[in-house]
C-alpha positions as CSV (number, residue, x, y, z in Angstrom):
1,M,105.9,108.9,118.3
2,R,107.9,105.8,119.0
3,I,109.0,104.2,122.3
4,D,112.6,103.0,122.2
5,K,114.1,100.1,124.1
6,N,116.1,102.3,126.4
7,Q,112.9,104.0,127.7
8,I,111.4,100.6,128.4
9,Q,114.6,99.3,130.0
10,D,115.0,102.4,132.2
11,S,111.4,102.0,133.4
12,N,111.8,98.3,134.0
13,A,114.9,98.8,136.1
14,A,113.0,100.5,138.9
15,G,110.7,97.5,139.3
16,L,113.0,94.5,138.6
17,V,113.7,93.6,142.2
18,E,110.0,93.7,143.2
19,H,109.1,91.7,140.1
20,A,111.8,89.1,140.7
21,D,110.5,88.5,144.3
22,R,106.9,88.0,143.2
23,F,107.9,85.9,140.1
24,D,110.2,83.6,142.1
25,F,107.5,83.0,144.7
26,L,104.9,82.1,142.1
27,A,107.3,80.1,139.9
28,N,108.5,78.0,142.9
29,A,104.9,77.3,143.9
30,L,103.9,76.3,140.4
31,T,107.0,74.1,140.0
32,K,106.2,72.2,143.2
33,K,102.8,71.5,141.7
34,G,104.4,70.0,138.6
35,Y,104.0,72.9,136.1
36,D,106.6,73.7,133.5
37,V,106.9,77.4,134.1
38,E,109.2,78.0,131.2
39,A,106.8,76.3,128.8
40,I,103.9,78.5,130.2
41,L,106.1,81.6,129.7
42,Q,106.8,80.6,126.1
43,K,103.1,80.2,125.3
44,L,102.4,83.6,126.8
45,S,105.2,85.2,124.8
46,D,104.0,83.5,121.6
47,F,100.4,84.5,122.1
48,Q,99.8,87.6,119.8
49,V,96.5,89.4,119.4
50,A,95.6,91.6,116.5
51,I,94.5,95.2,117.0
52,P,91.7,96.4,114.7
53,S,92.4,99.6,112.9
54,W,89.0,101.0,113.9
55,A,89.7,100.6,117.7
56,L,92.5,103.2,117.7
57,G,90.2,106.1,117.6
58,A,87.3,107.0,119.9
59,G,84.3,104.7,119.7
60,G,80.7,105.8,119.8
61,T,77.1,104.9,119.9
62,R,74.2,105.5,117.6
63,F,73.5,108.6,119.6
64,G,76.9,110.2,119.3
65,R,80.6,110.0,119.3
66,F,82.9,111.9,121.6
67,G,86.2,112.3,119.9
68,Y,89.6,111.7,121.6
69,K,92.4,114.1,120.8
70,G,95.4,113.0,118.9
71,E,93.5,110.2,117.1
72,P,95.2,108.6,114.1
73,S,93.9,110.2,110.9
74,D,95.4,107.8,108.4
75,L,96.7,104.2,108.1
76,N,100.3,105.2,108.8
77,Q,99.3,106.7,112.1
78,K,97.1,103.7,113.0
79,I,100.1,101.4,112.4
80,D,102.3,103.7,114.5
81,D,99.7,103.4,117.3
82,V,99.7,99.6,117.2
83,G,103.5,99.9,117.2
84,L,103.3,101.9,120.5
85,I,101.0,99.2,122.1
86,H,103.2,96.4,120.9
87,A,106.4,98.0,122.1
88,L,104.9,98.2,125.6
89,T,103.0,94.9,125.8
90,Q,104.8,92.7,123.2
91,T,101.4,91.0,122.7
92,A,100.0,93.1,119.8
93,G,102.0,91.9,116.9
94,A,99.3,92.3,114.2
95,I,96.9,94.8,112.8
96,S,93.5,94.0,111.3
97,L,92.4,96.4,108.5
98,H,88.9,97.4,107.6
99,I,88.2,98.2,103.9
100,P,87.5,100.7,102.5
101,W,88.6,102.7,105.6
102,D,92.2,101.5,105.3
103,V,93.2,101.1,101.7
104,P,96.9,101.7,101.3
105,S,98.1,104.2,98.7
106,D,101.6,102.7,98.8
107,Y,101.7,99.0,99.7
108,T,105.5,98.8,99.9
109,A,105.7,101.7,102.2
110,I,102.9,100.4,104.4
111,K,104.4,97.0,104.7
112,D,107.8,98.5,105.5
113,L,106.3,100.6,108.2
114,A,104.5,97.6,109.8
115,T,107.7,95.6,109.6
116,S,109.6,98.4,111.4
117,H,107.1,97.9,114.3
118,D,107.4,94.1,114.2
119,I,103.8,94.0,113.1
120,V,102.1,91.7,110.5
121,F,98.7,92.1,108.8
122,D,96.0,89.9,110.2
123,A,92.5,89.3,108.7
124,V,91.1,92.0,106.4
125,N,87.5,92.9,107.0
126,S,85.0,93.9,104.4
127,N,82.2,96.5,104.8
128,T,78.8,96.0,103.3
129,F,76.9,97.4,106.3
130,Q,77.4,101.0,105.1
131,D,76.8,102.6,101.7
132,Q,80.1,103.7,100.2
133,K,80.7,106.9,98.3
134,N,80.0,106.7,94.6
135,A,78.5,103.2,94.9
136,S,75.8,102.5,92.4
137,E,73.7,100.3,94.7
138,S,72.5,100.7,98.3
139,Y,72.8,98.2,101.2
140,K,69.8,99.7,103.0
141,F,67.9,96.4,102.6
142,G,70.9,94.1,102.8
143,S,74.0,93.2,100.9
144,L,74.8,89.5,100.3
145,S,71.2,88.5,101.1
146,N,69.5,91.3,99.1
147,T,66.7,90.3,96.7
148,S,68.4,92.4,94.1
149,K,71.1,90.6,92.1
150,A,72.8,93.9,91.3
151,V,73.2,94.7,95.0
152,R,74.5,91.2,95.8
153,D,77.0,91.4,92.9
154,Q,78.3,94.7,94.2
155,A,78.8,93.2,97.7
156,I,80.5,90.1,96.3
157,E,82.9,92.3,94.2
158,H,83.7,94.4,97.2
159,N,84.7,91.3,99.2
160,I,86.9,90.1,96.3
161,D,88.6,93.5,96.1
162,V,89.3,93.2,99.9
163,I,90.9,89.8,99.3
164,K,93.2,91.4,96.6
165,I,94.1,94.2,99.0
166,G,94.9,91.8,101.8
167,D,96.9,89.6,99.5
168,K,99.2,92.5,98.6
169,L,99.8,93.1,102.4
170,G,100.5,89.5,103.3
171,S,97.2,88.8,105.0
172,K,95.9,85.3,104.9
173,S,92.2,85.6,105.8
174,L,89.0,87.5,105.1
175,T,86.4,88.3,107.8
176,V,82.8,88.8,106.7
177,W,80.3,90.3,109.1
178,L,76.8,91.0,107.7
179,S,74.3,93.4,109.2
180,D,71.8,91.9,106.8
181,G,68.4,91.2,108.3
182,S,65.0,92.8,108.9
183,N,63.3,95.1,111.3
184,F,59.7,94.0,110.8
185,P,57.7,90.8,110.5
186,G,57.0,90.0,106.9
187,Q,59.8,92.3,105.6
188,S,62.0,89.5,104.5
189,N,61.7,85.8,103.4
190,F,64.0,84.0,105.8
191,Q,64.8,81.1,103.4
192,A,65.4,83.3,100.4
193,A,67.7,85.7,102.4
194,L,69.7,82.7,103.7
195,Q,70.0,81.1,100.3
196,N,71.1,84.4,98.7
197,T,73.7,84.8,101.5
198,Q,75.0,81.2,101.0
199,D,75.3,81.6,97.2
200,S,77.1,85.0,97.6
201,L,79.6,83.6,100.2
202,V,80.3,80.6,97.9
203,E,81.2,83.1,95.1
204,I,83.5,85.0,97.4
205,Y,85.1,81.8,98.6
206,K,86.0,80.9,95.0
207,S,88.3,83.9,94.9
208,L,90.3,83.0,98.1
209,P,94.0,82.2,97.5
210,D,94.9,78.6,98.3
211,D,96.5,79.5,101.6
212,W,93.7,81.8,102.8
213,K,90.8,81.3,105.2
214,L,87.2,82.8,105.2
215,F,85.9,83.7,108.6
216,I,82.1,84.0,108.8
217,E,80.9,86.1,111.8
218,Y,77.5,86.0,113.4
219,K,75.3,88.3,115.5
220,P,71.8,87.8,117.0
221,Y,70.6,91.4,116.5
222,E,71.6,95.0,115.6
223,P,71.3,97.0,113.4
224,N,68.3,94.8,112.4
225,F,66.2,93.9,115.4
226,Y,63.5,91.5,114.1
227,S,65.9,89.1,112.3
228,T,69.5,88.8,111.4
229,V,70.5,86.5,108.5
230,I,73.5,85.0,110.2
231,Q,72.2,85.2,113.7
232,D,74.1,82.4,115.5
233,W,77.0,80.0,115.5
234,G,75.0,77.2,113.9
235,T,74.0,79.3,110.9
236,S,77.7,80.4,110.5
237,F,78.8,76.8,110.8
238,M,76.3,75.7,108.2
239,L,77.4,78.4,105.8
240,A,81.1,77.6,106.4
241,N,80.4,74.0,105.5
242,A,78.6,75.0,102.4
243,C,81.6,77.1,101.3
244,G,84.3,74.5,101.9
245,D,87.3,73.5,104.0
246,K,88.8,76.9,104.1
247,A,85.7,78.6,105.6
248,Y,85.3,78.8,109.4
249,T,83.1,80.3,112.0
250,L,84.3,83.4,113.8
251,V,83.2,84.0,117.4
252,D,82.8,87.5,118.8
253,L,82.2,87.6,122.6
254,G,79.6,90.3,122.3
255,H,77.6,88.6,119.6
256,H,75.5,86.4,121.8
257,L,72.2,86.7,123.7
258,P,72.5,87.2,127.5
259,N,73.8,84.2,129.4
260,T,74.8,82.2,126.3
261,N,77.3,79.4,127.1
262,I,80.0,80.7,124.8
263,E,82.6,78.1,126.1
264,Q,80.3,75.3,124.9
265,I,80.1,76.9,121.5
266,V,83.9,77.2,121.4
267,A,84.3,73.5,122.4
268,T,81.8,72.3,119.8
269,L,83.4,74.3,116.9
270,M,86.9,73.2,117.8
271,M,85.8,69.6,118.0
272,K,84.4,70.0,114.5
273,G,87.5,71.8,113.3
274,K,85.6,75.0,112.4
275,L,86.6,77.7,114.9
276,G,88.6,80.1,112.7
277,G,88.8,83.2,114.7
278,F,88.0,84.9,118.0
279,H,87.1,88.5,118.8
280,F,87.6,89.7,122.3
281,N,85.5,92.3,124.2
282,D,83.2,92.4,127.2
283,S,79.6,93.4,127.8
284,K,76.8,93.8,130.3
285,Y,73.8,93.8,128.1
286,G,74.6,93.1,124.5
287,D,77.3,94.0,122.0
288,D,78.7,96.7,124.3
289,D,82.3,96.4,123.0
290,L,83.6,97.1,126.5
291,T,87.2,96.6,127.6
292,V,88.0,92.9,127.7
293,G,87.6,91.4,131.2
294,S,86.1,94.5,132.7
295,V,82.7,93.0,133.4
296,K,82.9,89.2,133.2
297,P,86.5,88.1,133.9
298,Y,85.5,84.6,135.1
299,A,83.4,84.0,132.0
300,L,86.5,85.0,129.9
301,F,88.6,82.5,131.9
302,L,86.1,79.7,131.3
303,I,86.1,80.4,127.6
304,F,89.9,80.3,127.6
305,N,89.7,77.0,129.4
306,A,87.7,75.6,126.5
307,L,90.1,77.2,124.0
308,V,93.2,75.8,125.7
309,Y,91.7,72.3,125.8
310,G,90.8,72.6,122.1
311,M,94.2,73.8,121.1
312,E,95.8,70.8,122.9
313,N,93.2,68.1,121.8
314,N,91.7,69.2,118.5
315,P,94.5,69.1,115.8
316,Q,91.7,69.1,113.2
317,N,91.1,72.8,114.2
318,P,93.6,75.4,112.9
319,Y,95.3,77.7,115.3
320,P,92.6,80.5,115.8
321,A,93.1,84.1,114.7
322,W,92.9,86.4,117.8
323,M,91.6,90.0,117.6
324,I,90.3,92.6,120.0
325,D,87.0,94.1,119.0
326,A,86.4,96.6,121.7
327,S,85.9,100.3,121.0
328,H,84.5,102.3,123.9
329,N,83.8,106.0,123.7
330,I,85.0,107.4,127.1
331,K,88.5,106.0,127.4
332,D,91.8,106.8,125.8
333,P,91.6,104.1,123.1
334,L,95.3,103.0,123.6
335,E,94.8,102.6,127.3
336,D,91.7,100.6,126.7
337,L,93.6,98.3,124.3
338,I,96.5,97.9,126.8
339,Q,94.0,96.9,129.5
340,S,92.3,94.4,127.1
341,L,95.5,92.8,126.1
342,D,96.4,92.3,129.8
343,A,93.1,90.8,130.6
344,I,93.4,88.4,127.6
345,Q,96.8,87.3,128.7
346,E,95.7,86.8,132.3
347,A,92.8,84.6,131.3
348,Y,95.0,82.6,129.0
349,A,97.7,82.1,131.7
350,K,95.1,81.0,134.3
351,A,93.6,78.5,131.8
352,L,97.1,77.1,131.3
353,L,97.1,76.3,135.0
354,V,94.0,74.1,134.9
355,D,95.2,70.5,135.5
356,Q,93.4,68.9,132.6
357,K,94.4,65.4,133.6
358,L,93.1,65.8,137.2
359,L,90.0,67.5,135.9
360,S,89.3,64.6,133.5
361,E,89.6,62.1,136.3
362,A,87.2,64.1,138.5
363,Q,84.8,64.3,135.6
364,E,85.0,60.5,135.1
365,D,84.3,60.0,138.8
366,H,81.4,62.5,138.7
367,D,83.1,64.4,141.5
368,V,81.4,67.7,140.9
369,V,82.9,69.5,143.9
370,K,86.5,68.5,142.9
371,C,85.9,69.7,139.3
372,Q,84.9,73.1,140.6
373,E,87.9,73.2,143.0
374,I,90.3,72.4,140.2
375,I,88.8,75.1,137.9
376,Q,88.7,77.8,140.6
377,D,92.1,77.0,142.0
378,A,93.5,78.0,138.6
379,Y,91.3,81.1,138.4
380,R,92.3,82.3,141.9
381,T,96.0,82.2,141.1
382,D,97.6,85.6,140.8
383,V,99.4,85.1,137.4
384,R,100.5,88.7,136.9
385,P,104.1,87.9,137.6
386,L,104.0,85.4,134.7
387,L,102.7,88.1,132.4
388,E,105.4,90.5,133.5
389,K,108.1,87.9,133.0
390,A,106.8,87.1,129.5
391,R,106.8,90.8,128.5
392,L,110.3,91.2,130.1
393,N,111.6,88.2,128.1
394,R,110.5,89.9,124.8
395,G,111.7,93.3,125.7
396,G,108.4,94.8,126.7
397,A,107.4,96.8,129.8
398,L,106.9,95.3,133.1
399,F,104.0,97.7,133.7
400,P,102.8,98.9,130.2
401,L,99.9,101.1,131.3
402,Q,102.0,102.8,133.9
403,L,104.8,103.5,131.4
404,Y,102.3,104.7,128.9
405,R,101.2,107.3,131.4
406,N,104.7,108.1,132.6
407,L,105.8,108.9,129.0
408,D,102.7,111.1,128.6
409,V,102.0,109.3,125.3
410,R,98.6,110.8,124.6
411,N,99.8,114.4,125.0
412,E,102.8,113.6,122.7
413,L,100.3,112.3,120.1
414,I,98.2,115.5,120.4
415,K,101.4,117.6,119.9
416,E,102.2,115.6,116.7
417,R,98.6,115.3,115.3
418,G,96.7,118.1,116.8
419,A,93.6,118.2,119.1
420,D,91.2,117.9,116.2
421,S,92.6,114.8,114.5
422,V,89.9,112.2,113.9
423,A,90.3,108.5,113.1
424,S,88.8,107.2,109.9
425,G,86.1,104.6,110.1
426,L,83.2,104.5,112.6
């Protein structure tokens, strides 16, 4: 299924007058405060977030998975689904593949399909947290950190293969997330496991093309609950430095212990020029992978405030790679992603309204109350008309979720793919 421009334009026509009234009111208010509304709209239009291939089907838990009808059963259908989301939102201009779930059989055809949807290939992701079919070695006790050289070599070779696949698609980065760790005291030697991981990552790094980046993800627990080898941003940062200038830390919102100050982590990494990528989701207790902004929207805004400041003031840090890493098991996956994209754009827009000059002056004066007022004034602003206008400028839908439902997209996908179609991957 594809959504054509006429369908979007017809839908937008019904809401243009209402939108114009709300946008003009907000734009006038912002202009009076000294904001460049056109510049903000351009930043919102340019801000693109990658959709991971594994989020297009129903998610699950370690207790079960409740399938969602009409899921994409192959890579072509996954790209088509991202195309649907991008056509509606105009903010999902990339797809992030996970190998070996998404190995193309025809690279030219896959690239042509992505191009037809105005989609590029973002970071490719390796998988050494599961045993693969016909593999000679098992990752039961770790991959890059394993005490067995044969296991480590297999994991290294897999990552190198992923780089080669991504290079054929035009991707420019590799994301490595390890589940390596231990479940019981004494099971693993912490120093040996870390050294093995560092040595393995250095070998993978050597195979990166000159214009590629290596993103090293971290996570405090799960699936190992006593220790995780790359458990925090400091360990990832240290490993990135050991690899070289093309290696960076990747921050996933759900990969932190409760109440961690993620915005401070973001600020530190950007100051050091080592924030490479950012994975968006939301959580209540841990790595819940809930819809972005569904539980802690203010925390998301504060993180974006740090990101916006870093993008403006830390030229030593490359422009981060953005991706959604949410995959809940009771929502239509495409609706979940549309909601997430909207929440990301909203938090970004509000962060762009923080008067950084005024805030800096208040900080210098130790005027704590004024600092809070400046931050919260931006957060309390209803920026939805800005998001609508940015989508409209790019040919997207004023109200993407509403149009998705009006077009009955899910039932159309079920007609095309069947009720029993299951997405590959998790």
